[in-house]
Structures are given as structure tokens and as C-alpha cells.
N, CA, C and O of each residue as an XYZ file, in Angstrom:
928
protein
N      22.595     74.475    163.112
C      22.875     73.692    161.779
C      24.639     72.213    161.140
O      25.841     72.465    161.222
N      24.428     71.788    160.970
C      25.731     70.752    161.173
C      25.971     70.688    159.275
O      25.277     70.689    158.258
N      27.073     70.648    159.580
C      27.838     71.297    158.103
C      28.644     69.198    158.010
O      29.114     68.456    158.873
N      28.404     69.047    156.557
C      28.772     67.583    156.375
C      29.977     68.099    155.099
O      29.742     68.685    154.042
N      31.437     67.585    155.717
C      32.610     68.390    153.993
C      32.209     66.381    153.958
O      31.969     65.431    154.703
N      32.406     66.808    152.315
C      32.800     65.480    151.512
C      34.241     65.777    151.143
O      34.678     66.927    151.175
N      34.990     64.707    150.785
C      36.432     64.782    150.360
C      37.024     62.769    149.851
O      36.769     61.607    150.167
N      37.909     63.571    148.907
C      37.747     62.222    148.399
C      38.750     60.865    149.108
O      39.881     61.221    149.441
N      38.394     59.340    149.353
C      39.145     59.179    150.582
C      40.065     57.734    149.575
O      39.839     57.264    148.460
N      41.154     57.406    150.662
C      41.813     56.568    149.564
C      41.662     56.778    148.518
O      40.900     56.071    147.859
N      42.487     58.074    147.837
C      43.227     58.670    147.046
C      44.002     57.985    145.870
O      43.689     58.025    144.680
N      45.724     56.963    146.778
C      45.982     56.208    146.206
C      45.317     54.748    145.386
O      45.214     54.519    144.181
N      45.167     54.420    145.854
C      43.583     53.154    145.685
C      43.522     53.525    144.636
O      44.139     52.995    143.712
N      42.241     55.218    144.425
C      41.327     55.263    143.407
C      42.569     55.717    142.122
O      42.338     55.491    140.935
N      43.499     56.186    142.460
C      44.587     56.470    141.277
C      45.160     55.495    140.834
O      45.676     55.521    139.717
N      45.196     54.125    141.845
C      45.781     53.003    140.688
C      45.297     52.248    140.108
O      45.681     51.431    139.271
N      43.696     52.681    140.875
C      42.631     51.788    139.479
C      42.577     52.166    138.353
O      42.726     51.339    137.454
N      42.281     53.915    137.966
C      42.180     54.121    137.330
C      42.912     53.721    136.367
O      42.604     53.173    135.308
N      44.525     54.216    137.060
C      45.906     53.424    136.048
C      45.590     52.370    135.100
O      45.742     52.415    133.879
N      45.205     51.567    135.690
C      45.572     50.086    135.651
C      44.148     50.012    135.063
O      44.299     49.208    134.143
N      42.802     50.400    135.060
C      42.287     50.503    134.019
C      41.850     50.810    132.472
O      41.394     50.237    131.483
N      42.339     52.224    132.965
C      42.439     52.653    132.142
C      43.783     52.387    130.399
O      43.684     52.643    129.199
N      44.812     51.794    131.254
C      45.319     50.958    130.511
C      44.996     49.883    129.645
O      45.359     49.660    128.490
N      43.963     49.017    130.701
C      43.935     47.892    130.714
C      42.748     47.623    129.112
O      42.699     46.739    128.257
N      42.196     48.508    129.283
C      40.476     49.025    128.457
C      41.493     49.315    126.670
O      41.451     48.667    125.624
N      42.331     50.625    127.082
C      42.553     51.314    125.641
C      43.332     49.899    125.454
O      42.811     48.846    125.089
N      44.467     50.075    125.730
C      46.296     49.207    125.295
C      45.732     47.482    124.717
O      46.176     47.472    123.569
N      45.114     46.291    124.904
C      44.894     45.639    124.758
C      43.422     45.536    124.024
O      43.193     44.406    123.593
N      42.407     46.485    123.808
C      41.237     46.935    122.950
C      42.438     47.522    121.396
O      42.228     47.087    120.264
N      43.142     48.126    121.582
C      43.880     48.800    120.289
C      44.270     47.327    119.626
O      44.116     46.939    118.468
N      44.815     46.668    120.747
C      45.644     45.586    119.527
C      44.895     44.599    118.973
O      45.178     44.031    117.918
N      43.868     44.361    119.709
C      42.705     43.267    118.896
C      42.037     44.222    117.730
O      41.611     43.689    116.706
N      41.963     45.525    117.900
C      41.268     46.225    117.069
C      42.623     46.272    115.950
O      42.204     46.620    114.845
N      43.854     46.061    115.946
C      44.483     46.006    114.838
C      44.858     44.634    113.966
O      44.947     44.415    112.758
N      45.023     43.875    115.075
C      45.513     42.241    114.406
C      43.456     42.507    113.824
O      43.466     42.935    112.669
N      42.527     42.407    114.158
C      41.168     42.006    113.378
C      41.590     43.058    111.861
O      40.910     42.969    110.838
N      42.276     43.598    111.925
C      42.212     44.105    110.297
C      43.530     43.805    109.331
O      43.897     44.517    108.396
N      44.327     42.228    109.919
C      45.367     41.571    109.610
C      44.800     40.541    109.280
O      44.434     40.430    108.110
N      44.569     39.508    110.206
C      44.770     38.304    110.851
C      43.630     37.816    110.354
O      42.980     38.862    110.331
N      42.780     36.847    109.865
C      41.798     35.849    109.530
C      41.230     34.744    110.741
O      40.589     33.725    110.485
N      41.661     35.245    112.228
C      41.954     33.940    112.737
C      41.616     34.302    114.100
O      42.506     35.031    114.539
N      40.301     34.007    115.322
C      40.294     34.723    116.139
C      41.234     33.981    117.678
O      41.563     34.349    118.805
N      41.343     32.831    116.857
C      42.569     32.224    118.218
C      43.938     33.391    117.909
O      43.916     34.262    118.778
N      44.790     33.542    117.157
C      45.545     34.706    116.631
C      45.405     35.695    117.914
O      46.255     35.980    118.757
N      43.410     36.331    117.726
C      43.935     37.417    118.096
C      44.169     37.404    119.768
O      44.663     38.213    120.553
N      43.430     35.780    119.935
C      42.782     36.142    121.447
C      44.763     35.711    122.512
O      45.221     36.197    123.546
N      45.353     34.592    121.501
C      46.404     34.051    121.894
C      47.232     35.724    122.416
O      47.353     36.211    123.540
N      47.621     36.178    121.224
C      48.803     37.743    121.255
C      47.560     38.510    122.563
O      48.128     38.968    123.555
N      46.268     38.608    122.548
C      45.433     39.516    123.619
C      46.092     38.954    124.864
O      47.024     39.359    125.559
N      45.424     38.051    124.910
C      46.390     37.165    126.458
C      47.973     37.000    127.068
O      48.387     36.774    128.205
N      48.731     37.247    125.622
C      49.640     37.143    126.530
C      50.126     38.684    126.452
O      51.032     38.926    127.249
N      49.580     40.112    125.410
C      50.200     41.059    125.888
C      48.886     41.514    127.473
O      49.264     42.370    128.273
N      48.118     41.140    127.587
C      47.297     41.559    129.101
C      48.387     40.861    130.680
O      48.825     41.566    131.590
N      48.576     39.194    130.522
C      50.008     39.441    131.474
C      50.837     40.036    131.184
O      51.340     40.452    132.228
N      51.909     40.746    129.511
C      52.811     41.479    130.350
C      52.150     42.313    130.455
O      52.724     43.009    131.293
N      51.101     42.892    130.134
C      50.962     44.364    130.505
C      50.596     44.303    132.439
O      50.923     45.007    133.394
N      50.078     43.526    132.325
C      49.310     43.065    133.793
C      50.902     43.676    134.947
O      51.167     44.419    135.892
N      51.567     42.660    133.937
C      53.745     42.127    135.260
C      54.126     43.330    135.011
O      54.654     43.753    136.040
N      54.160     44.794    133.486
C      54.616     45.828    133.847
C      54.082     46.460    134.435
O      54.712     47.057    135.308
N      52.731     46.683    134.316
C      52.088     47.472    134.780
C      52.569     47.779    136.569
O      53.023     48.728    137.208
N      52.213     46.567    136.813
C      52.380     45.486    138.599
C      53.851     46.117    139.168
O      53.995     46.547    140.313
N      54.946     46.081    138.100
C      55.568     46.543    138.609
C      56.085     47.689    138.727
O      56.587     48.103    139.772
N      56.001     48.442    137.454
C      55.888     50.372    137.900
C      54.983     50.771    138.674
O      55.078     51.946    139.028
N      54.024     50.105    139.105
C      53.332     50.613    140.674
C      54.697     50.500    142.031
O      55.099     51.223    142.943
N      55.055     49.055    141.428
C      55.615     48.977    142.408
C      56.544     49.883    143.300
O      56.744     50.206    144.471
N      56.963     50.080    142.084
C      58.999     50.964    142.062
C      58.483     52.580    142.003
O      59.205     53.464    142.464
N      57.624     52.776    141.604
C      56.973     54.548    142.333
C      56.199     54.089    143.162
O      55.232     54.851    143.126
N      55.857     52.680    144.497
C      56.036     52.825    145.865
C      57.217     53.226    146.592
O      57.525     54.121    147.379
N      57.735     52.287    146.068
C      58.483     52.287    147.095
C      60.099     53.362    146.469
O      61.109     53.405    147.172
N      60.010     54.115    145.090
C      60.901     54.784    145.131
C      60.066     55.744    146.346
O      60.689     55.627    147.401
N      59.115     56.456    146.475
C      58.462     57.155    147.385
C      58.279     56.812    148.818
O      57.883     57.594    149.683
N      58.517     55.902    148.940
C      58.740     55.190    150.782
C      60.434     55.750    150.624
O      60.857     56.420    151.565
N      61.249     55.511    149.608
C      62.264     55.693    149.910
C      62.951     56.861    149.881
O      64.157     56.841    150.127
N      62.191     58.243    149.531
C      62.345     59.333    148.726
C      61.867     60.046    150.977
O      62.583     60.607    151.807
N      60.532     59.617    151.022
C      60.129     60.370    152.089
C      61.699     59.925    153.465
O      62.434     60.755    153.999
N      61.723     58.569    153.630
C      62.648     58.377    154.348
C      64.330     58.814    154.386
O      65.091     58.336    155.227
N      64.842     59.954    153.167
C      65.961     59.844    152.888
C      66.147     61.754    153.376
O      67.116     62.407    153.761
N      64.633     62.124    153.097
C      64.029     63.464    153.712
C      64.034     63.485    154.862
O      64.472     64.457    155.477
N      63.389     62.073    155.642
C      62.919     62.658    156.831
C      64.319     62.292    158.179
O      64.349     62.750    159.322
N      65.627     61.073    157.339
C      66.752     61.134    157.713
C      66.913     62.618    158.385
O      66.882     63.025    159.547
N      67.184     63.517    156.517
C      68.479     64.418    156.762
C      67.231     65.215    157.799
O      67.538     64.428    158.694
N      66.154     66.039    158.431
C      65.436     67.081    158.748
C      65.982     66.295    159.958
O      66.446     67.149    160.714
N      66.134     65.159    160.459
C      66.507     64.516    161.332
C      67.851     65.534    161.729
O      67.919     66.368    162.631
N      68.737     65.200    160.857
C      70.251     65.928    161.205
C      69.853     67.304    161.468
O      70.055     67.785    162.583
N      69.117     68.209    160.222
C      69.206     69.379    160.406
C      68.831     70.478    161.739
O      69.094     71.672    161.882
N      67.927     69.262    162.829
C      67.064     70.011    163.552
C      68.284     69.715    164.948
O      68.321     70.330    166.014
N      69.099     68.701    164.540
C      69.905     68.409    165.621
C      70.670     69.729    165.397
O      70.535     70.750    166.073
N      71.836     69.480    163.904
C      72.741     70.546    164.013
C      72.469     72.274    163.320
O      73.314     73.117    163.018
N      71.115     72.329    163.248
C      70.457     74.126    162.617
C      70.103     74.712    163.914
O      70.812     75.668    164.228
N      69.035     74.327    164.887
C      68.407     74.181    165.477
C      67.463     75.767    164.869
O      66.313     75.976    164.484
N      68.810     76.690    165.081
C      68.150     78.288    164.766
C      67.389     78.398    163.593
O      66.259     78.886    163.554
N      68.005     77.945    162.638
C      67.450     77.760    161.470
C      66.086     77.378    161.110
O      65.230     77.857    160.367
N      66.180     76.090    162.082
C      64.468     75.216    161.345
C      63.981     76.147    162.115
O      63.040     76.593    161.460
N      64.053     76.891    163.398
C      62.813     76.981    164.013
C      62.725     77.870    163.284
O      61.500     77.960    163.369
N      63.077     78.902    162.378
C      63.355     80.348    162.420
C      62.671     79.652    160.930
O      62.022     80.472    160.280
N      62.735     78.527    160.453
C      61.269     77.459    159.153
C      60.309     78.241    159.747
O      59.632     79.149    159.264
N      60.334     77.773    160.863
C      58.709     77.195    161.436
C      58.101     78.883    161.683
O      56.962     79.225    161.366
N      58.919     79.614    162.180
C      58.846     81.209    161.982
C      57.805     81.097    160.168
O      56.610     80.820    160.062
N      58.694     81.388    159.123
C      58.269     82.060    158.135
C      57.308     81.232    157.781
O      56.395     81.685    157.091
N      57.295     79.636    158.228
C      55.891     79.476    157.400
C      54.499     80.064    158.047
O      53.519     80.220    157.319
N      54.456     80.391    159.478
C      53.843     80.764    160.220
C      53.160     83.062    160.103
O      52.284     83.895    160.333
N      55.075     82.649    159.349
C      54.529     83.867    158.759
C      53.392     84.536    157.466
O      52.914     85.653    157.264
N      53.322     83.668    157.017
C      52.896     83.601    156.002
C      50.865     83.261    156.043
O      49.952     83.226    155.218
N      50.994     83.120    157.210
C      49.271     82.782    157.596
C      49.291     83.607    158.227
O      48.347     83.639    159.016
N      50.055     84.484    158.298
C      49.641     85.992    158.590
C      50.039     86.069    160.656
O      49.956     87.166    161.209
N      50.286     85.259    161.186
C      50.672     84.855    162.421
C      52.029     86.024    162.851
O      53.098     86.226    162.275
N      51.386     86.699    164.209
C      52.573     88.045    164.340
C      53.837     87.210    165.186
O      54.005     86.062    165.597
N      54.634     88.530    165.185
C      55.873     87.572    165.273
C      55.684     87.097    166.837
O      56.154     85.978    167.042
N      55.051     87.770    168.044
C      55.253     87.026    169.519
C      54.124     85.765    168.980
O      54.339     84.884    169.811
N      53.051     85.232    168.035
C      52.592     83.538    168.104
C      53.201     82.880    167.859
O      53.150     81.807    168.460
N      54.800     83.208    166.156
C      55.742     82.556    165.387
C      56.809     82.435    166.785
O      57.368     81.341    166.867
N      56.985     82.969    167.367
C      58.175     82.905    168.342
C      57.421     81.964    169.451
O      58.120     81.035    169.857
N      55.708     82.087    170.172
C      55.841     80.656    170.079
C      55.611     79.501    170.030
O      56.198     78.629    170.671
N      54.781     79.364    169.310
C      54.305     78.336    168.304
C      56.015     77.558    167.779
O      56.230     76.366    167.993
N      56.869     78.302    167.228
C      58.571     77.411    166.768
C      58.585     76.799    168.420
O      59.002     75.641    168.444
N      58.223     77.334    169.750
C      58.863     76.849    171.028
C      58.747     75.892    171.910
O      59.409     75.366    172.805
N      57.244     75.774    171.177
C      56.374     74.798    171.771
C      56.657     73.372    170.876
O      56.874     72.255    171.346
N      56.584     73.784    169.369
C      57.134     72.554    168.451
C      58.335     72.452    169.034
O      58.149     71.825    170.077
N      60.334     72.942    168.841
C      60.907     72.352    169.128
C      60.901     71.280    170.739
O      61.674     70.361    171.008
N      60.203     71.608    171.246
C      60.020     70.746    172.593
C      59.949     69.333    172.384
O      60.205     68.500    173.253
N      59.589     69.078    171.185
C      59.119     67.013    170.700
C      60.066     67.435    169.681
O      59.852     68.536    169.174
N      60.874     66.899    169.363
C      61.121     66.948    168.547
C      61.383     66.355    166.954
O      61.951     66.821    165.967
N      60.343     64.515    167.371
C      59.113     64.119    167.017
C      58.417     65.265    165.759
O      58.710     65.394    164.570
N      57.534     65.887    166.505
C      56.134     66.372    166.292
C      56.963     67.723    165.389
O      56.435     68.253    164.411
N      58.006     68.034    165.804
C      59.157     69.356    165.383
C      59.372     69.136    163.877
O      59.205     69.989    163.005
N      59.949     67.278    163.622
C      60.061     67.037    162.226
C      59.372     66.235    161.390
O      59.833     65.678    160.394
N      58.037     66.164    161.881
C      56.879     65.358    160.637
C      56.532     67.159    160.577
O      56.444     67.710    159.479
N      56.365     67.907    161.810
C      55.660     68.998    161.326
C      57.080     69.834    159.819
O      56.679     69.815    158.655
N      57.899     70.176    159.980
C      58.887     69.823    158.631
C      58.662     69.567    157.413
O      58.729     70.240    156.384
N      58.391     68.528    157.642
C      57.817     67.509    156.559
C      56.739     68.088    155.879
O      56.375     68.734    154.897
N      56.507     67.677    156.625
C      54.868     68.460    156.031
C      54.575     69.945    155.246
O      54.247     70.439    154.167
N      54.779     70.113    155.999
C      55.010     72.016    155.668
C      56.217     73.001    155.251
O      56.096     74.210    155.055
N      57.341     72.289    155.158
C      58.113     72.920    154.477
C      58.546     72.440    153.347
O      58.827     73.198    152.418
N      58.684     70.895    153.238
C      58.592     69.890    151.966
C      57.430     69.375    152.019
O      57.703     68.214    152.323
N      56.251     69.438    151.930
C      55.352     68.720    152.109
C      54.960     67.637    151.247
O      54.280     67.451    150.238
N      55.638     67.030    152.026
C      55.420     65.529    152.120
C      54.760     64.997    153.139
O      54.986     65.493    154.242
N      53.538     63.582    153.024
C      52.978     62.604    153.831
C      53.627     61.571    153.822
O      54.541     61.159    153.108
N      52.995     61.102    154.826
C      54.441     60.016    155.524
C      53.403     58.611    154.621
O      52.182     58.487    154.715
N      54.249     57.806    153.884
C      54.070     57.195    152.904
C      53.168     55.960    153.662
O      53.412     55.864    154.865
N      52.267     55.106    153.183
C      51.843     54.031    153.463
C      53.282     52.736    153.545
O      53.991     52.748    152.539
N      53.637     51.818    154.528
C      55.024     51.178    154.324
C      54.538     50.081    153.172
O      55.403     49.628    152.423
N      52.989     49.603    153.013
C      52.771     48.435    151.577
C      52.036     49.103    150.897
O      50.954     48.618    150.568
N      52.603     51.159    150.242
C      51.955     51.078    149.505
C      52.313     50.716    147.870
O      51.745     51.210    146.896
N      53.362     49.764    147.855
C      54.252     49.912    147.130
C      53.530     48.145    146.506
O      53.022     47.833    145.429
N      53.747     47.512    147.489
C      52.664     46.042    147.560
C      51.232     46.119    146.531
O      50.984     45.558    145.463
N      50.246     47.304    147.574
C      48.931     47.227    147.518
C      49.263     48.127    145.810
O      48.422     47.810    144.969
N      50.120     48.929    145.408
C      50.080     49.848    144.396
C      50.324     48.861    143.176
O      49.882     48.973    142.032
N      51.075     47.943    143.662
C      51.276     46.660    142.483
C      50.205     45.996    141.890
O      49.967     45.636    140.737
N      49.446     45.896    143.258
C      48.889     44.002    142.906
C      46.779     44.813    142.847
O      45.702     44.243    143.020
N      47.201     46.591    142.460
C      45.646     46.943    142.187
C      46.051     47.595    140.539
O      45.366     47.308    139.558
N      47.035     48.324    140.483
C      47.348     48.505    139.285
C      47.335     47.077    138.249
O      47.024     46.910    137.069
N      47.801     46.228    139.259
C      47.609     45.223    137.967
C      46.003     44.032    137.582
O      45.777     43.550    136.472
N      45.453     43.898    138.370
C      44.509     43.285    138.937
C      43.436     44.205    138.123
O      42.381     43.822    137.618
N      43.840     45.167    138.129
C      42.560     46.577    136.627
C      43.218     46.596    136.113
O      43.741     47.565    136.663
N      43.865     46.369    135.360
C      44.541     46.090    134.255
C      43.955     44.999    133.726
O      42.887     45.155    133.133
N      44.592     43.565    133.848
C      43.627     42.469    133.676
C      41.957     42.323    133.403
O      41.392     41.858    132.413
N      41.445     42.820    134.489
C      39.786     42.901    134.605
C      39.637     44.777    132.925
O      38.798     45.366    132.244
N      40.310     44.773    133.058
C      40.485     45.859    131.448
C      40.366     45.841    130.023
O      39.727     46.271    129.064
N      41.767     44.778    130.562
C      42.064     44.303    129.382
C      41.053     42.734    128.667
O      40.894     42.590    127.455
N      40.748     42.190    129.240
C      39.589     41.167    129.459
C      38.201     41.338    128.876
O      37.475     40.451    128.428
N      37.902     42.957    128.981
C      36.484     43.254    128.227
C      36.666     42.804    127.032
O      36.355     41.708    126.566
N      37.475     44.190    126.273
C      37.610     43.705    125.000
C      38.225     42.792    124.074
O      38.415     42.908    122.864
N      38.549     41.701    125.010
C      39.199     40.071    124.543
C      38.366     39.591    124.286
O      38.333     38.863    123.294
N      37.271     39.801    125.114
C      35.825     39.161    125.903
C      34.964     38.421    124.300
O      34.613     37.288    123.970
N      34.926     39.483    123.800
C      34.091     39.641    122.177
C      34.620     38.371    121.435
O      34.080     37.362    120.983
N      35.515     38.701    121.480
C      36.647     37.723    120.247
C      36.010     35.579    120.847
O      35.898     34.696    119.996
N      35.821     35.408    121.909
C      35.490     34.776    122.480
C      33.618     34.094    122.319
O      32.995     33.033    122.350
N      33.509     34.851    122.227
C      31.538     34.588    121.853
C      31.530     34.817    120.186
O      30.399     34.815    119.700
N      32.743     35.030    119.165
C      32.225     34.751    117.834
C      33.163     34.053    117.091
O      34.001     33.436    117.750
N      33.248     33.982    115.608
C      33.794     33.178    114.976
C      34.725     33.512    113.972
O      35.300     32.625    113.341
N      34.969     34.968    113.722
C      35.896     35.622    113.094
C      36.415     37.346    113.689
O      36.083     38.139    114.570
N      37.177     37.275    112.833
C      37.765     39.041    113.980
C      36.991     40.011    113.206
O      37.164     41.178    113.558
N      36.174     39.813    112.231
C      35.134     41.278    111.957
C      34.082     40.698    113.077
O      34.089     41.358    114.116
N      33.244     39.662    113.055
C      31.981     39.961    114.450
C      33.322     40.008    115.506
O      32.733     39.936    116.584
N      33.880     40.038    115.634
C      34.602     40.576    117.331
C      35.238     41.446    117.328
O      35.866     41.772    118.335
N      35.285     42.029    116.344
C      35.512     43.784    116.789
C      34.908     44.698    116.603
O      35.233     45.868    116.805
N      33.037     43.892    115.806
C      31.655     45.059    116.417
C      32.069     45.014    117.321
O      32.594     46.025    117.787
N      32.032     43.277    118.351
C      31.166     43.259    119.587
C      32.267     44.115    120.814
O      32.387     44.628    121.926
N      32.835     43.770    119.615
C      34.722     44.226    121.212
C      33.967     45.725    120.790
O      33.598     46.013    121.928
N      33.503     46.833    119.972
C      33.996     48.243    120.061
C      32.042     48.697    121.162
O      31.518     49.686    121.673
N      31.772     47.502    121.002
C      30.374     48.149    121.550
C      30.535     47.521    123.055
O      29.700     48.002    123.822
N      31.327     46.650    123.605
C      31.711     46.867    124.444
C      32.519     47.730    125.672
O      32.156     47.994    126.818
N      33.582     48.005    125.046
C      34.888     48.439    125.022
C      33.748     49.991    125.001
O      33.665     50.838    125.891
N      33.321     49.966    124.254
C      32.916     52.394    124.350
C      31.743     52.087    125.163
O      31.116     53.144    125.244
N      31.022     51.002    125.922
C      30.473     51.155    126.693
C      31.134     51.040    128.275
O      30.863     51.539    129.367
N      31.812     50.411    127.926
C      32.712     49.884    129.987
C      33.690     51.539    130.210
O      33.835     52.166    131.260
N      34.202     51.865    128.890
C      35.052     53.436    128.733
C      34.430     53.912    129.393
O      34.698     53.890    130.595
N      33.198     54.626    128.862
C      31.956     55.684    129.108
C      31.532     55.188    130.739
O      31.163     56.145    131.419
N      31.531     54.473    131.126
C      30.844     54.040    132.271
C      32.104     54.370    132.949
O      31.956     55.368    133.654
N      33.966     53.609    133.005
C      34.886     53.961    133.391
C      34.369     55.642    133.813
O      34.038     56.258    134.826
N      34.584     55.968    131.962
C      35.400     57.708    132.844
C      34.307     58.034    133.506
O      34.554     58.357    134.668
N      32.772     58.087    133.101
C      32.120     58.742    134.294
C      32.374     58.177    135.702
O      33.314     58.822    136.166
N      32.033     57.437    136.415
C      32.491     56.977    137.842
C      33.575     57.758    137.994
O      33.635     58.628    138.863
N      34.888     57.407    136.829
C      36.320     57.884    137.493
C      36.093     59.316    137.425
O      36.726     59.956    138.265
N      35.304     60.027    136.588
C      35.140     61.612    137.167
C      34.142     62.515    137.966
O      34.229     63.690    138.325
N      32.963     61.376    138.156
C      32.355     61.847    139.206
C      33.136     61.183    140.651
O      32.398     60.909    141.597
N      34.279     60.998    140.749
C      34.814     60.438    142.392
C      36.082     61.355    142.328
O      36.801     61.684    143.272
N      36.204     61.711    140.936
C      37.831     63.093    140.875
C      37.208     65.255    140.935
O      37.700     66.368    140.744
N      35.721     64.539    141.376
C      35.005     66.000    141.101
C      35.246     66.830    139.423
O      35.406     68.003    139.083
N      35.177     65.660    138.764
C      34.963     66.676    137.180
C      34.126     66.034    137.491
O      33.890     65.241    138.403
N      33.110     66.849    135.716
C      31.777     66.851    134.994
C      31.551     65.840    134.492
O      31.686     65.803    133.269
N      31.080     64.503    135.265
C      31.209     63.095    135.161
C      30.904     62.704    132.968
O      31.626     61.941    132.325
N      30.058     63.260    132.551
C      29.976     63.391    131.329
C      30.494     63.513    130.822
O      30.927     62.610    130.106
N      30.897     64.752    130.758
C      32.567     65.042    129.553
C      33.000     64.379    130.530
O      31.911     64.169    131.065
N      33.680     63.919    131.138
C      34.787     62.811    131.426
C      34.424     61.583    130.955
O      35.302     60.876    130.460
N      33.526     61.272    131.001
C      32.859     59.937    130.021
C      33.256     60.106    128.510
O      33.932     59.192    128.037
N      33.112     60.561    128.157
C      33.429     61.448    126.768
C      34.761     61.401    126.651
O      35.124     60.606    125.784
N      35.535     61.908    127.152
C      36.618     62.352    126.795
C      37.496     61.056    126.811
O      38.038     60.631    125.791
N      37.650     60.176    128.607
C      37.819     58.560    128.575
C      37.477     57.462    127.156
O      38.201     56.512    126.860
N      36.479     57.778    126.563
C      36.144     56.701    125.296
C      36.930     57.116    124.390
O      37.839     56.429    123.924
N      36.597     58.573    123.958
C      37.114     59.320    123.015
C      38.499     58.574    122.672
O      38.842     57.933    121.678
N      39.278     58.955    124.075
C      41.012     58.477    123.556
C      40.702     56.547    123.560
O      41.613     55.982    122.956
N      39.988     55.892    123.930
C      39.883     54.974    123.688
C      39.544     54.327    122.036
O      40.008     53.393    121.383
N      38.756     55.106    121.855
C      38.200     54.285    120.305
C      39.451     55.223    119.619
O      40.264     54.562    118.973
N      39.663     56.512    119.682
C      41.140     57.081    118.701
C      42.577     56.276    119.000
O      43.644     56.458    118.413
N      42.351     55.516    119.871
C      43.572     54.394    119.674
C      43.803     53.717    118.899
O      44.717     53.610    118.081
N      42.302     52.813    119.296
C      41.968     51.634    118.746
C      41.573     51.546    117.061
O      42.136     50.812    116.250
N      40.992     52.042    116.913
C      40.868     52.855    115.265
C      42.794     53.615    114.431
O      43.210     53.531    113.276
N      43.487     54.302    115.756
C      44.649     54.501    115.211
C      45.541     52.867    114.583
O      46.365     52.692    113.685
N      44.788     51.793    115.697
C      45.840     50.504    115.706
C      45.474     49.752    114.268
O      46.161     49.244    113.382
N      43.962     49.949    114.494
C      43.269     49.088    113.177
C      43.519     49.793    112.329
O      43.175     49.001    111.452
N      43.903     50.821    111.669
C      44.145     51.458    110.322
C      45.765     51.140    109.657
O      46.217     51.197    108.514
N      46.448     50.727    111.206
C      48.051     50.974    110.521
C      47.972     49.423    110.310
O      48.566     48.943    109.344
N      47.264     48.608    111.171
C      48.258     47.314    110.779
C      46.924     46.473    109.145
O      47.134     45.353    108.679
N      45.676     47.446    108.633
C      45.044     47.194    107.653
C      45.957     48.364    106.302
O      45.612     48.275    105.123
N      47.130     49.410    106.755
C      47.827     49.320    105.525
C      48.950     48.611    106.196
O      49.501     48.272    105.149
N      49.499     48.263    106.855
C      50.567     47.425    107.009
C      50.576     46.265    106.113
O      51.518     46.037    105.353
N      49.310     45.379    106.218
C      48.933     44.193    105.788
C      48.171     44.163    104.391
O      47.933     43.093    103.831
N      47.840     45.260    103.916
C      48.248     46.173    102.016
C      49.183     46.047    101.198
O      49.428     45.578    100.086
N      50.056     47.063    102.770
C      51.588     47.180    101.455
C      52.293     45.640    101.361
O      53.132     45.493    100.472
N      52.018     44.601    102.154
C      52.926     43.348    102.230
C      52.598     42.860    101.439
O      53.391     42.049    100.962
N      51.212     43.012    100.756
C      50.460     42.009    100.768
C      51.520     41.773     98.382
O      51.198     40.834     97.654
């Protein structure tokens, strides 16, 4: 009988989409909701919303880029150090191989055999140590660029969903009602598929994501209303 294993693929891409979409749906929605309680013109909300989305895309994309570059630089630094160690203290590095396999229940003879075989190829030796001693996988060299684009685009799409309601309505109150409807549905669908992909309970995950977005928007709305009332 054949056995099929289902594993999560393209985890970096999915992580970036989740980061960008989560903030894109939540932050512009909260901003628009807050302004709806303080201003009387949709044009002001649309202008502020678009400015926030553009700024958010840049900031989130830059953050993703810097995180990707840092990950790659950290890996290269550790790789260089590991090559130096196998040259300078090969006995200690071979002992570390043995210690790793000892944790898996391999006897001393097996440990010696594996360590000796690995030590014949310096590149494989170093790659083994990077993965099993340090727990580091070689990052995609395009990770920084891809992360910046993915997060930025996801943020842009997420941000337009709540803001689009204000293009269709005449007053902030009307816009807010439709924005709440659009965003609630979007948050639920996004949370559902995010949870399904990551192996969590889809409905519970969807409810959690939706609740966070709505709470943020409600907080922004009531703060704006409060300040508007206080300074009148």
C-alpha cells in the first residue's frame, strides 16, 4: 500500500504572504475606521488610507528585505566559521559528529564510521555541521528580494480591501459599514486558509484572525471619536 506524506511547501512564501496580508487587512482598516469617527469626508479617509498603504508597503517590504539579508549574512558568517573550525580543530569537529549520532542511539563503531566517511569530503562535512549542529539551512539567495516583493504586494492587496468601501459610498458612516462587512469577510477567509495551510483548526483560526482585526478597528474608532469629542 502506497503512503503519501503531506508537508508544507514554500513555507517562506506563505510566511511572507501571511505577514503582509495580516497587517494589510488590519492596519488600514483600523485607520479608516478611526477616521470615520472623526471626519465627515470620504476623500480625507481615502487620501490618508492610500498614503498609509504606500508607506506600509515600503516599510513592510523593507523589513522583509532586511530580514532576508540578515538571514543570508548570518548563514555565510557561520559557514565561514565552520570551514575554519574543520581546518583548525578537525578532531573536535569529528567528535561533534559522533555526539550528534550518539543522541540518535548509534553505537561507537557506527559513530566512528560515519564521522570518518563524512570527514573525507570537507563540503559535505561542513554542510552536515551547519544543518545538524547549528540547525541552519542555506537560505535562498533571492530570499531578501522575494520577501520584500511578497510582503509589499500582500500588504497592498490587503489594504485596498477595507479602503475600497469608501470609493463606493458618499459618507464615512456608509463607508465604515461596508468596510466592516468587506474586511470581516476577508479576514475570515484569509484566516481560514492560513490556518488550513499551516495545519491549525480552520474555523477557530479564522475566528481568531477576524477577532483581532475587528478589535483593532474598534479601538481605533472609539479613540478617534473620543479625541474628536474631547477637542470640540
